[in-house]
C-alpha positions as CSV (number, residue, x, y, z in Angstrom):
1,X,9.2,5.9,31.3
2,X,7.0,6.6,28.3
3,X,7.8,4.4,25.3
4,X,6.3,5.3,21.9
5,X,6.0,2.6,19.1
6,X,8.4,2.7,16.2
7,X,7.3,2.6,12.6
8,X,8.6,-1.0,12.4
9,X,6.5,-2.0,15.4
10,X,3.4,-0.3,13.8
11,X,4.1,-2.1,10.5
12,X,4.6,-5.5,12.1
13,X,1.2,-5.2,13.9
14,X,-0.6,-5.6,10.6
15,X,-1.0,-9.2,9.5
16,X,-2.3,-8.4,6.0
17,X,0.1,-7.4,3.3
18,X,-0.5,-4.4,1.1
19,X,0.0,-4.4,-2.7
20,X,-0.2,-1.4,-4.9
21,X,-0.9,-1.9,-8.6
22,X,1.6,0.3,-10.5
23,X,-0.6,0.7,-13.6
24,X,-3.5,3.1,-13.5
25,X,-6.8,1.4,-12.9
26,X,-10.2,2.1,-14.4
27,X,-12.2,3.4,-11.4
28,X,-15.4,2.1,-12.9
29,X,-14.4,-1.4,-12.1
30,X,-16.2,-3.2,-9.2
31,X,-15.5,-6.1,-7.0
32,X,-15.3,-8.9,-9.5
33,X,-13.3,-6.9,-12.1
34,X,-10.8,-5.8,-9.5
35,X,-10.5,-9.4,-8.1
36,X,-9.8,-10.6,-11.6
37,X,-7.1,-7.9,-11.9
38,X,-5.5,-9.1,-8.7
39,X,-5.5,-12.7,-9.9
40,X,-4.6,-12.3,-13.6
41,X,-2.5,-9.1,-13.7
42,X,-0.9,-9.0,-10.2
43,X,-0.6,-12.8,-9.8
44,X,-2.0,-12.8,-6.3
45,X,-4.9,-14.6,-4.6
46,X,-7.8,-12.1,-4.1
47,X,-9.1,-14.3,-1.2
48,X,-5.9,-14.0,0.8
49,X,-7.1,-11.2,3.0
50,X,-4.4,-8.9,1.8
51,X,-5.1,-5.3,0.7
52,X,-4.9,-4.5,-3.0
53,X,-4.7,-0.8,-4.0
54,X,-5.7,0.7,-7.3
55,X,-5.1,4.3,-8.2
56,X,-7.0,6.0,-11.1
57,X,-5.5,7.6,-14.1
58,X,-5.8,11.1,-12.8
59,X,-4.3,9.9,-9.4
60,X,-7.2,11.5,-7.5
61,X,-9.0,8.3,-6.7
62,X,-8.0,5.1,-4.9
63,X,-9.8,1.8,-4.4
64,X,-8.7,-0.8,-1.9
65,X,-10.1,-4.3,-2.4
66,X,-9.8,-7.0,0.3
67,X,-11.5,-10.2,1.3
68,X,-13.4,-9.8,4.6
69,X,-14.0,-13.3,5.9
70,X,-17.2,-13.9,3.9
71,X,-17.0,-11.6,1.0
72,X,-15.1,-8.8,-0.8
73,X,-15.0,-5.3,0.7
74,X,-14.2,-2.2,-1.3
75,X,-12.9,1.0,0.1
76,X,-13.0,4.0,-2.2
77,X,-11.7,7.6,-1.8
78,X,-11.9,10.5,-4.2
79,X,-9.8,13.6,-3.4
80,X,-11.4,17.0,-4.0
81,X,-8.0,18.5,-4.3
82,X,-4.5,17.1,-4.9
83,X,-3.4,13.6,-6.0
84,X,-2.2,10.4,-4.4
85,X,1.6,10.1,-4.7
86,X,2.9,6.6,-5.6
87,X,6.3,5.4,-4.3
88,X,9.2,4.9,-6.8
89,X,8.9,1.7,-8.7
90,X,10.8,0.2,-11.6
91,X,9.1,0.2,-14.9
92,X,8.7,-3.6,-15.1
93,X,7.0,-4.0,-11.7
94,X,3.3,-4.7,-11.9
95,X,2.9,-4.1,-8.2
96,X,4.8,-2.9,-5.2
97,X,4.4,-4.0,-1.6
98,X,3.8,-1.2,0.9
99,X,4.1,-1.1,4.6
100,X,1.2,0.0,6.7
101,X,3.0,3.2,7.6
102,X,3.6,3.9,3.9
103,X,-0.1,3.4,3.1
104,X,-1.0,5.8,5.9
105,X,1.4,8.4,4.6
106,X,0.1,8.0,1.1
107,X,-3.5,8.5,2.2
108,X,-2.4,11.6,4.2
109,X,-0.8,13.2,1.1
110,X,2.8,12.5,1.8
111,X,5.0,12.0,-1.3
112,X,6.7,8.6,-0.8
113,X,9.2,9.4,-3.5
114,X,10.8,12.3,-1.6
115,X,11.1,10.6,1.8
116,X,14.6,9.8,2.8
117,X,15.8,7.9,5.8
118,X,18.8,9.4,7.5
119,X,21.5,7.2,9.0
120,X,20.7,6.4,12.6
121,X,22.9,5.0,15.4
122,X,22.2,1.4,16.3
123,X,24.0,-0.1,19.3
124,X,26.2,-3.1,18.3
125,X,24.1,-5.6,20.3
126,X,20.9,-4.5,18.7
127,X,22.0,-4.0,15.1
128,X,19.6,-5.4,12.5
129,X,20.0,-5.8,8.8
130,X,18.8,-2.9,6.7
131,X,15.5,-3.3,4.9
C-alpha cells in the first residue's frame, strides 16, 4: 500500500527551527548586521543553526540567515511580481516560529493568513493534542 507523508511528518524531519522577524528588515543588511538583529532584537543565538527570515518593507524580498557549520550562509530571493505573505501575528511579537511546510508555502506564494484547517476525524486510540 502506498503511504504518503503527512505535513507533520515533513515538519518533524527538519531539525532546525525557523524564525520569521515580524518587523520589515532593511535588505541592504549583510551577514553581520542580520546576525546582530537575531541576537539583539529577536533574542536568539545566530550560531544555533536555526533559520532566521527577514522580509523587506515592500514584501518582495526575503533573506534567510543561518549558521552553516563553519560560517554564516545567506539565502536571498527577490520576487519579480507579487509579495511574500506573512502569517498572522500579534502586534507585540518580534518573531514567529514557522514550520517547514509553512515556509515552503510562503515561498510558493500561498497566503498563510487565509489557510484554515478543517476538522478531521482521529480514531480514539490515535488522538493527539491539537497544536
